[in-house]
N, C-alpha and C positions, 0 to 999 in steps of 0.2 A: 568785177574784181580790178583791183588797181593794177597798173603796169608792172609795180614792184614786186607784188606778190605773185604775180604769173610767171615773172622770171625766176623767182626762187622757187616755185614749184617745178619748173622745166629742170632746175639744176639739181633738185634732190632727185627726180627722175633719171637723168643721167648718170646720176651716181649710184643709184641703185642698180641700174642695169649693168654697169661695168663692174669687174672684180676689183676689190679695194686696192690700192697700190701701197708697198711697203707694210701690209698689214699679214697676218698668218691666214693660211687658210684652213678651211675645217680639218684637215688631216692633222695640220701640225698643231692645232689647237687641242685635239684629242690626244696626242703624245705630251704635251706639255701638262694637261691635265693628269695623264697617267704619272707621270713623273712627280707631279706635286702630291699625287696618291700614294706613290710610294714613300716619299718623304714624310709624310703625315705619319703612314704605318711603321716607319722606322722610329719617329720621334714618341708614337705611341708605344711602341716596344720598348724604347729605352727608359722612358717614364714608369711602364708597369715594372721593370727589372729595378730601377732606382727605387719604387715604392716597396717592392718586395724586399730587399736589400736592407732598407730603413726598418721595416718591420721584423726582419730578422735579426738587426741590430738591438733594436728596442727590447725584443725577448730577452736575447742573450745578455743583455745589460742588467735586467731585472732579476734573472736567474743568478748572475754574478753577484748582485748586492743582497740576495737572499743568502747565498753561500758565506758573503763575509760577515753577515750578521751571525750565522750560526757559527762558523769559524770563531768569531770573536767571543761568544758564549762559551765555547769550549775551551778557549784560551783561560779564560777567567775561572771557570768551574775547576779547570785541571789543577789550579793553583789551591782552591778551597777545599778540595776533596780530602787531602791530609788532614786539614783542619777539623773536617767534619769527622773523621775518623778518631781523631784524638778527643773529641766531644764525645763520641759514643762510649770510648774507653772510661773516660771520666763518670759518663754517667753510670756504666756498668758498676765501677768500682765504689761509686756512691750508693748501690742498691743496699747495702747493709747499713746504712745510715737511718736516721728516723726520716719520716717525709717533713718534718718540720725544720730540719736541717735547712739554714738558708744558703749554704754552698751547694748541697744538693739540689734545691731549688731553682739557683741559678743556672747551674751548669744544665739542668733541662729543659730551662726556658730558652737558652741559648741555642741548645741542640734543635729544640723545636722550629725555632725561628729561621736557623740555616735551612732546615728542611724545608720548609716554607716558602723560603726564597728560590731555592733550587725548584721547586714545583713550578713557581711563577716563571721560571726561564725554561721550563719543559724539560728539566733533568728529571729522569725517572730511574730508581734503581733496578738493576738486571736480576729476575726471580732466577734465584739457581738451585735452593734446596729442594731436593726431591724430583727437580726436573731431569730432562733426558740432557746429557754432556754436548753441548754445541760449542766447537772450536771458536765460532765468530764471537760468542758472547762469554765462554768461560776459559780459565787458563789451569788446566789440571797440574796440580804440585805433588800429588798423592794419588796413589792407587791402593785399593784394597781388596781381597777377597772376602766376599759376603755373599752367601747363598740366600740369604733372607731379602737382598733387595736386588732388583731387576739390572742386568748388564748396562753400563754406560749411564748409570743413574748419579746424579751429585748427592754424596752423603752428608758433606760438611761445607762449609762456606767459611773460609780464613777472612778472606777481603771481600766486602761487598763490591760489585762491579755498577758502574752507571754509564747511562746513554742519553744522548739528545736525538729525539726522533728515530732513526735507523743509525746513526753514528754511534759507534761505542767510545765511551770518553775513557774508561777503565773497564777493562774485563774482570769479572770475577776470579779471584783467586781460590780454588774448590778443591776436594777430595773426591774420587770418582770411584765407584764400585766396579771391579773387573766380572 
């Protein structure tokens, strides 16, 4: 070996045998490692909480958007329901006319097209006649005593009711048997 290499080996042996100066001991290394692990756990916890909050925010936003669409449909349909009522009255008044009457045909065509558009929007008529009275869907404006009909049964519909999904736009105005 060369002289230079042997001197380097001796220096290395001496430094290995001595405790390093200014460096941490094994105990302090372990403590520092534990602190870093705790910090990492803390950051992981914060990350998971933030991720969960974002997921909840996203779900809530989707639900709010769906609710806004439903509310917009209800708002639009609420203004058109009286038009539908008038078209229905006009169609009923034109029943005595001949089927070839252009006015009768026009009113019926408009009536059918409005009904089709309501169906596309998810608007459904509330079934009332012959059904059991439900205050969530029906508005009782008259009561009659009738032994031939079961109690709390709708016997006449004065004004049709409509709903979108589970939301009632307008309850049916009905006569109920006691």
